[in-house]
C-alpha positions, 0 to 999 in steps of 0.5 A: 895849634899847630892843627889850626895852623896846618888847616889854615895854610891848606886853606890858603893853598887851595884858595890860591889855586882855585882862584888863579887860572892860567888862560880865559880863553878867547872870546866869542864874536859879540852878536849883531843887536836888533833894531831898536823896537823891533821885538817880534809881537807877543804871542799866546804860546799853546793857549788855546781862548774862546770869544764870549760865548752865550750859554743855553738858560740853566735847567734844574740838576742836582750834583753830589747832593746839591740842587741848582741850575746848570747848562754847558757849553761844548769846548773840543780842545778841552783834552784829557792832558788838558784836564790832567796837566793844563789850566782850565779858566773860565770867567763870566760877565753880565753879558758885554764882558764888561765886569769880568768875574773869575768863576766859582764867583758866590753873590746874594742875587735873589737875596740868598748867598749862591755860586756859580762854578765851572766844572770841565770835562772832556770837550765840555765845560758845565755850569753850575748854580746853586745856592747855598741853603738846603730848601731845595729852591734855586737861584735863576742860571739866565742865558743873558750870562755870558762866559769865556774859557782859557786853556793853558796846556800843562808843559814841563815841570818847573825846577827852581823857584826863578822857573816856577810856574805862575799860578793863572788861577790867582791872577784877574782876568786883566793880568791872564789877558795881558800875559797872554796878549789876548784881546779882553 
């Protein structure tokens, strides 16, 4: 019991020393508030995005043993640094930028399950469409499809949950556009 009283007494002394301070110091001068509604325009930081691109019609290609059709377009801003540290988002539309789909996109066009995916490489994005069947046939990759890419350079790694990096790949096209102030 004597030990408990000693520990309790030390605890009380510690709390009283910590909670009391001799001087709070002087407060700084308050800044001037900006005019209501005078917020500057939202920016896109270093985000790079394209307009809607019509790529050439697909040509036959085999990638990792999978037959399909591919096409590609030049992306000069797609650097090794963005590929290593950033985020590359590619979207597809059936022409007009309406009904936008995030790649990879899987459908049953032509009566068979098939996927359109984007493959990024230095300065290029390749679009590849393959059928989910091992019969060697393909589903068309027409030039009427349009594509748009958004490149988000990487920054410093997040240190805490409060500053955690957003997973842009899980956001809808509209959410990404709104977040970076991109005109859809």
